[in-house]
Structure formats: structure tokens, C-alpha cells
C-alpha positions in Angstrom: 54.4 1.8 65.3 53.6 5.4 64.3 51.9 8.3 66.1 50.2 11.4 64.7 52.7 14.0 63.6 52.4 17.6 62.4 53.5 17.9 58.7 56.8 19.9 58.8 55.7 22.2 55.9 52.5 23.2 57.7 54.3 23.8 61.0 57.0 26.0 59.2 54.4 28.0 57.2 52.4 28.7 60.4 55.7 29.7 62.2 56.5 32.1 59.3 53.0 33.7 59.4 53.2 34.2 63.1 56.7 35.6 62.8 55.5 38.1 60.2 52.5 39.2 62.4 54.5 39.4 65.6 57.3 41.3 63.8 54.7 43.9 62.6 53.4 44.1 66.2 56.9 44.7 67.4 57.6 47.4 64.9 54.4 49.2 65.9 55.2 48.8 69.6 58.7 50.3 69.0 57.3 53.4 67.2 54.6 53.9 69.9 57.1 53.5 72.6 59.4 56.1 70.9 56.4 58.5 70.8 55.7 58.0 74.5 59.3 58.3 75.6 60.0 61.3 73.4 63.3 62.6 72.2 64.8 63.3 68.8 67.6 61.2 67.2 68.7 57.9 68.6 71.0 58.0 71.6 72.2 54.8 73.3 69.8 55.3 76.2 66.9 55.8 73.8 67.8 52.5 72.1 67.9 50.7 75.5 64.6 52.2 76.7 62.7 51.6 73.5 64.2 48.1 73.1 63.3 47.1 76.7 59.8 48.6 76.4 59.2 46.8 73.1 60.3 43.5 74.7 57.9 44.0 77.6 55.0 44.8 75.2 55.8 41.6 73.3 55.5 39.5 76.5 51.7 40.2 76.2 51.7 37.6 73.4 52.9 34.8 75.6 49.4 33.9 77.0 48.4 33.2 73.3 50.6 30.0 73.4 47.7 27.9 72.1 47.8 30.0 68.8 51.5 29.1 68.5 50.6 25.5 68.8 47.6 25.4 66.5 49.1 23.1 63.9 50.3 20.7 66.6 47.0 20.9 68.4 45.1 20.0 65.3 47.4 17.3 63.8 48.5 15.6 67.0 45.4 15.9 69.3 42.1 17.2 67.8 42.1 15.2 64.5 43.4 12.0 66.1 40.7 12.2 68.9 38.0 12.6 66.3 39.3 9.6 64.3 39.5 7.5 67.5 35.9 8.5 68.4 34.7 7.2 65.0 36.6 3.9 65.4 39.4 4.9 63.1 43.2 4.8 63.7 44.3 8.0 65.4 47.5 8.1 63.3 46.4 7.2 59.8 42.6 7.3 59.8 42.2 3.6 58.7 39.2 1.8 60.0 40.4 0.1 63.2 38.7 -1.4 66.2 41.5 -3.7 67.3 44.4 -3.3 69.7 46.6 -1.9 66.9 46.0 -0.6 63.4 46.5 -3.2 60.7 47.6 -0.4 58.3 50.3 1.5 60.2 50.7 -0.4 63.5 49.7 2.5 65.8 47.9 1.4 69.0 44.1 2.0 69.1 44.1 4.1 72.2 42.5 7.4 73.0 45.0 10.2 72.0 46.0 12.7 74.7 44.2 16.0 74.9 46.2 19.2 74.0 48.0 21.0 76.8 50.6 23.7 76.7 54.0 22.4 77.7 57.8 23.2 77.5 57.6 22.7 73.7 55.1 25.5 73.6 57.5 27.8 75.4 60.3 26.8 73.0 58.1 27.6 70.0 57.1 30.9 71.6 60.8 31.9 72.1 61.5 30.9 68.4 58.9 33.4 67.3 59.2 36.2 69.9 63.0 36.7 69.9 63.5 37.2 66.2 60.3 39.1 65.9 61.4 41.4 68.7 64.8 42.0 67.0 63.4 42.5 63.5 60.4 44.5 64.7 62.6 46.8 66.8 64.9 47.4 63.8 62.0 48.2 61.5 60.3 50.4 64.1 63.5 52.5 64.8 64.1 52.8 61.0 60.6 54.2 60.7 61.2 56.7 63.5 64.6 57.7 62.0 62.9 58.2 58.5 60.2 60.3 60.0 62.6 62.5 61.9 64.8 62.9 58.8 61.7 63.9 56.8 60.9 66.5 59.6 64.5 67.9 59.3 64.0 68.3 55.5 60.6 70.1 56.2 62.3 72.5 58.6 65.1 73.2 56.2 62.7 73.8 53.3 60.6 76.2 55.5 63.7 78.1 56.7 64.9 78.5 53.1 61.5 79.9 52.2 61.1 82.0 55.4 64.5 83.0 57.0 62.5 84.5 59.9 60.9 81.2 60.9 61.1 80.7 64.7 59.4 77.4 65.2 57.7 74.5 63.4 55.8 71.4 64.7 53.9 68.5 63.3 52.6 65.1 64.5 54.9 62.1 64.3 53.9 59.5 61.6 51.5 56.8 62.5 51.4 54.8 64.8 53.0 57.5 67.1 50.8 60.3 65.7 49.6 61.1 69.3 53.0 62.9 69.8 54.8 65.7 68.1 58.1 66.6 66.5 59.1 70.2 67.1 61.8 72.6 66.0 62.6 75.9 67.6 65.3 78.4 66.6 66.5 78.5 70.2 66.1 74.9 71.3 66.6 73.0 68.0 64.9 69.7 67.2 62.9 68.1 69.9 60.4 65.2 70.3 58.7 65.9 73.6 56.6 63.1 75.1 52.8 63.7 74.8 52.4 64.0 78.6 55.0 66.8 78.9 53.7 69.6 81.1 53.6 73.0 79.5 56.0 75.6 80.9 54.2 78.3 82.8 55.7 81.7 82.9 56.5 82.9 86.4 
């Protein structure tokens, strides 16, 4: 007796696609968080704050559990229900209006409707945990590369103009809402975008 099953190749391909998409989301979340938190260079506390904030941002994907289960929902629920409604075996699609399919032996009963369950949560964890780790690494690498490029810009400007006092530019996308700054007195900084300007007393 057989039951509808999701082809392993399709399930793995869908998992890989979701992993790539969620990893990209995690990388963007890490860079945006770094822009919001501010700072220059990566200290241990920055790593913890950005890592935790990225993990929280990725929890927003959990309600999309049905997307994680799309291959299972189609292969094990939706397609079998359509077959059953047409008088065909839910498992193999063979014409069947008896107690059991004469082709594969599956019972001719209405398949269960799709519902998220513990297996959905396990699939979500298998996507979210590696996507968070890889996305965080990619995001922080992007931040470090942008800050290194800013250091080179400052060095080049100081070589051309020894009297240079300060220099600033926006961070690279997706954190372009915040700035990188250098000042002769304060050095390299990455202030958060909501930092209040200092008012002279």
C-alpha cells in the first residue's frame, strides 16, 4: 500500500532555492542592522548585536511556513485531493472507484487537507539556521569591505591634500541611509543615522 510522497529531488531543489533567497535576506538584514547600530570596525559587541538583530529579523519569515511546505502541500495533499475528486487513485492517478487501487494498492479514501505541523517547523529550522549563519557572514563581509574601501578613500584624499580635516560618504547599499565619517581628531566613525547633532553650548 502506497501513499502520495513528495519527490526527493523536487523537495531538495525547493529547499535550496529557499535557502538562497533567505540567505540573501539575511545578508541584507545584517548590513541594514549595521547601518542602524552604527560603529566602525567589528568589535565583539557589534558582532553580537548585529547577529542577534539579524536573527530577530529572520523570525519574520516563520509565518510563511506554507511556502516552505509548497512541494509537500502540492504532492501530498492538493494533487491527491484533485485525483480523488475525479475518481482516480490519490497516490498514482490510476482510474479507481473501489476500496483500494488495483494498480498500487493505495486505499481510495479522501486525502487529508494540508495543515502546518511539527514537520513544517523542522523544515523552517533547516532553512533559517544555515541561512542566518551564511547571511550574517556575507553581510558582515560586505560591511568590512565597504569600510576598508572608505579607509582607502581617506588615505588617498589625505595623500592628495595633507590639510584634509574630515571626509564622509554614505555606506554602500543596503545601508546607504547611514554614513561613514573620518575626522582628523576623532578618526574613523560610523554614527547611527538617528544620532543627534552636537549643539555648541
